BAVOKOL-447743 format. One record per residue (C-alpha): x, y, z. Coordinates in steps of 0.2 Angstrom, whole numbers, plus 5000, padded with zeros to 4 digits. Layout:
! BAVOKOL-447743
XYZ ...
! end
This chain:
! BAVOKOL-447743
579754135622 577954185620 576754045625 575154005615 573453985622 571953895615 570754015624 570654165636 570054045650 571753945648 572754105648 571854175663 572054015673 573954005669 574354195671 573254245685 573054085695 573954155711 572854315710 571254215709 571854095723 572254245734 570554335731 569554175734 570454135750 570354315756 568454325752 568154165763 569154235777 568254395777 566554315777 566954185790 567554015788 566053925797 564754035789 565454015772 565353825772 564153695780 565353565785 564753415796 566453355800 567353525804 566253635814 567553765819 568853765805 570553835810 571453805793 570853835775 571653795758 571053835741 571653705727 571353655709 570553825703 569753795686 569153935675 567453875667 566854025658 567054205655 565754345651 566454515644 565654685646 566654815636 566855005640 567755145631 569655165630 570054985630 569454955648 568554795650 567554715664 567354525663 566554405675 567454235677 566554075683 567753965692 567653795701 568853765716 569153635729 569153705747 570053605761 569453635779 570353575794 569953605813 569853525830 568353425835 567953345852 569453225852 570353235835 570853345821 569653325806 569753385788 568353415775 568553445756 567153535746 566953585728 566353765727 565853885712 566254065712 566154215701 567654335700 567454505693 568954575684 569454745678 570854775666 571554875651 571754775635 573154875626 574654785620 574254645632 573154635647 573754775660 573254845677 572154695681 571154695697 569954575704 568654685711 567354565718 567154375723 565454305726 564554135726 564054075709 562354115702 561654115685 561854285677 560554365666 561154425649 561154615646 561554675628 562054835635 563954845631 564054655631 565454565620 565554395614 566854275621 568054335607 567654515612 566554555597 565154665601 563354615599 562454705585 560654685582 559754725566 558554855573 560054945580 561054965563 560655145559 560955195577 562655105577 563055195561 562555365569 563655315585 565155295573 564855455565 564555545581 566255485587 567255515571 566355625559 564855715569 564555855556 563955715544 562455695555 561955875554 561955905536 562055795520 563855785515 565055655507 566355585519 568155645516 569155485518 570755575522 569855675536 568955515543 570655425543 571455565552 570055575565 570255395568 572155405569 572355285555 573455275540 573055205523 574155125509 573755045492 574454875491 574654725479 573554615489 572854445482 571354465470 570154395483 570754515497 569954695495 570754765511 571754725527 571754805544 573354795554 573254805573 575154765575 576854815568 577254735552 578354745536 577354745520 577354785502 576454945497 576255035480 577255195476 576255355473 576255315454 575455145457 576755065446 578055015458 578054945475 579154965490 579354885507 578554985521 578754965540 576954995546 576255035563 574654995573 573155075564 573655045546 572455005532 572954915516 571754935501 571854835485 571554955471 571054815459 569654735470 568754865479 567454825492 566254695486 566754715468 565854805454 564554895464 565754955478 567055095478 568655145486 567555235500 566655075504 568354985507 569055115518 567455135528 567354945530 569054935537 568755085548 567254995556 568454855560 569654975569 568155045579 567254885584 568554745583 570154815590 569754715606 569554555596 571354575589 572054625606 571354465613 572054365599 573754445600 573754405619 573454225615 574554215599 575854345597 576054315579 574354385574 574554555566 573054595555 571354555549 571054515530 569454565522 569054445508 567754445494 566754285498 565354195489 564554145505 564854135524 564953955529 563353905539 564253775550 565753885556 566153885574 567353965586 568554095579 567954075561 566154115566 566854265576 567754325560 566154305549 565154395562 566454535561 566354545542 564454545543 564454695555 565654795544 564654755529 562954805535 563654965543 564655035529 563255095518 562355165533 563955265538 564255325520 562355375518 561655405535 559755385536 559255565540 560355655529 560155535514 558255555515 558555745516 559755755501 558655635490 557155745494 558155905489 558755825473 557055775468 556255945472 557556025461 557455905447 555555905446 555656095444 557056085431 556555925421 554655945419 554755865402 555355695410 554455555417 554455535436 555455375434 556755465424 556855605437 557055475451 558455385441 559355555438 559155595457 559855425462 561355455450 561655625458 561455555475 562855425471 563955565465 563655675480 563955535493 565455455483 564655285481 564155185465 562455215457 561855045462 562355075480 561355235480 559855145472 559955005486 560155125500 558655235493 557555075493 558255045511 557655215517 555955195510 555955245492 555155085484 555055155466 557055165466 556854975461 556255035444 557855135441 559455065432 558554915426 559954805419 559554645410 560454535397 561954655396 560954815393 560054955402 558154985399 557155145402 556755165421 554955125426 553655175439 552455085449 551255105463 551955095481 551654925489 551554835472 553154735473 553554625488 555354605494 555754465482 554754515467 555154595451 554454645434 556054615425 556554445418 557954395406 557654315390 558254145394 557154135410 555654215401 555654075388 555853945402 554454025412 553354025396 553753845394 553453785412 551953885416 550353835407 549454005411 550854105405 551153995390 549354015385 549454205387 551054215377 550554105362 548754185361 549554355360 548754425375 550554465382 552154505374 553954505380 554554685379 555854795389 556354635398 554554625405 552954525400 551654665396 549854665390 549854665371 548754825369 549254985359 548955085375 550454995382 551454935368 552055025352 552754935336 554255025328 554555035309 555954905310 554654785318 555354795336 554154835350 554354955365 553355005380 552355165378 552755315389 551155275399 551655095401 553355145408 552555255421 551155115426 552054945424 551054885439 549454905428 550054815413 551554705417 551654535426 552554515442 553754375445 554454295462 556254275463 557554195475 557654245493 559254155497 560854235504 562454245495 562254105483 562854215474 561454345473 560254395486 559354565486 559254585505 561054545508 561554625492 560654785498 561654785514 563354715510 563554785492 563854605485 563654575467 564454425458 564154325442 562554225442 562554035445 561153915445 561453885464 560554045466 558853975461 558453845474 556753935476 556554035461 556453995442 557354145435 558554285439 558054465433 559854525431 561054405422 562854485422 563554525405 565154425407 564154255406 563854185389 562254115383 562853935384 563253955402 561654035407 560653905397 561553765407 561253845423 559453885419 559153695415 559553655433 558153755439 556753645432 557153515446 556453635458 554553575457 555053395461 556153455475 554853555485 553653405484 554953285491 555353415505 553553425511 553553235512 555153225522 554953375534 555653345552 554453315566 554953445579 554853635578 556753655582 557253535569 556053605556 556753785560 558553725558 558053625542 557253785533 558853895538 559953755531 558853735516 558953915512 560753945518 560254075530 561354115545 560654155562 561154335560 560254355544 558654275550 558854385566 558954545555 557454485544 556354435559 556654565572 557154425584 558854415593 560154295587 560154225605 558254185604 558454105587 559853995593 558853945608 557353895597 558453785587 559153695602 557753685614 556153615609 555353645626 555353835624 553753925623 553453995605 552154135605 551254145588 551854325584 553654265586 553354115575 552454225562 554054335562 555154185559 553954135544 554254305536 556054315541 556254145531 554954205518 554154025519 552953975507 551153955514 551353765516 552953775525 552353915536 550753815541 551853665545 553053775556 551553855565 550753685569 552353615576 552453775588 550853715595 549653835588 547953805580 547053935570 545554015578 544054105570 544654275576 545054435566 546854425571 547054245566 546154275549 547354415545 548854305550 548254175538 547954305524 549754365526 550554195525 549454145510 549554305500 551054405506 552454275510 553654375498 553554535508 554554585524 554254605542 553954795540 552654765527 551754635537 551754755552 551054895541 549654775535 549254725553 549154915558 548054945542 546954795548 546654885565 547654745574 548754815588 549954665589 551654685581 552854555575 553854485583 553254575599 552454735605 554054755616 555054795600 
! end
């Protein structure tokens, strides 16, 4: 009967106790009993025994082909006996050791060797090949495109040389994987099997199902709920599952080692990842985040996506000289989506991600309809800003903002094409039926004539542009999205007016809420950082991605107030959290910093006061433009 273990530490202690005992004892004998221990009672030990070995911690370092190295920290009691002048004495000591293991993690832990035993000393963390305690690799935001390229170099190298859509059948074949469509629950878009199982799959006609005995390396895809719903595609789901097989096979092998009943990983359409998850649940969420952020980068590699988009744009500019630049860009993104086999919105978001800011003006979908694409000057919009605003929130804004209200009711601005525009014939044209539209000039220069609105910066409650851009998540809008914004520019068309009105009404409580928060802020830097992350429902991984800091550093800052906090690092946290000026000033002060009358500090204050809605890249670009060599969070990055 298979035994169940709560942890790998418990497994190792149970299965390899004798091997650890032998290795420790041999090491002591080889190094010399008396040299190894400083015993005042037994000066010349003739007998030694090792007892009560306890595994305290394990650090994994992964290498290719399921071979793993791991260092095991153990505590053991050492019993010494030997003759003294007139008697036979004994001494008992507690000692700490590090045992280095090597093994093959394939259908169990095999060919296990203890290759080194040494006295315990604190090990420095090295991210190179490191794995978490659940054998999940560490993945850093600055390495995402590189990691996607590593995946393609391994399984589909030609996609890195020239722009091409990935052939899913070829990718699966290259990875030795098999795919079936299956009647999975509505909230499950895919499943990856790392063990044999008997499952229900669809016949080829997709009308009937059959029972199938599947092997290791099988992917099940829900044809009704493709990856992240309505802006994903079948290709997203398949690549997502392929990432699990590439990065997370060791995780499954470990779980199977501890619990033989484990056979698969389910990938669920979720509203948000719980911020308080721990243990294996946290590892599962981490794995999903990794698969989510890598999928679009694998389907649309950085270099070839830029190359293909430029090719398309050059061709369209030659062929469609009668079209506006925004219309050409929209056509180019649609063609890019068709070429790479992804959705139009996925292609739009990836285009923004690779540096085409104006892509934000394409496929403008508000209040259940598309509006003509618009153009604007580069650098106009911050990360969490928009020109577009739906009717309900436009009304609400006009009612709540005195300045906007005066402009609207005085006729200085009008609501047109889902934007507030200057009411001038140069920008607005009135049609015969009395309706109004933006002129051709205005559509190409919205930064000149239309107001800009801030929008929410929160993750997966239920719409967040940065997470949405990376994970292809888009669900129905809910008022919980608007903890720090007063409107949503893209209400989904399956929400009725009454639901949207009810949700929008909740937003008006925000002004009182922020005032109360400022009055009740925690007193320490660590607690304030945790407070803001909790307040904005941002995970450590997301803040790491946005700030350029590692997850480990952020975790240390949250748990150790005594750590030194350099000002550039704190600035990176401020933009990673997109803190309002008042919140940012508070956090900087709690980090022990005071503003000086230096050029660098003045630019820092300008960033947090006027550009808190931007991102780390934009702040570093502004620092560069200001002639400041310092980069956030550090010049080492």
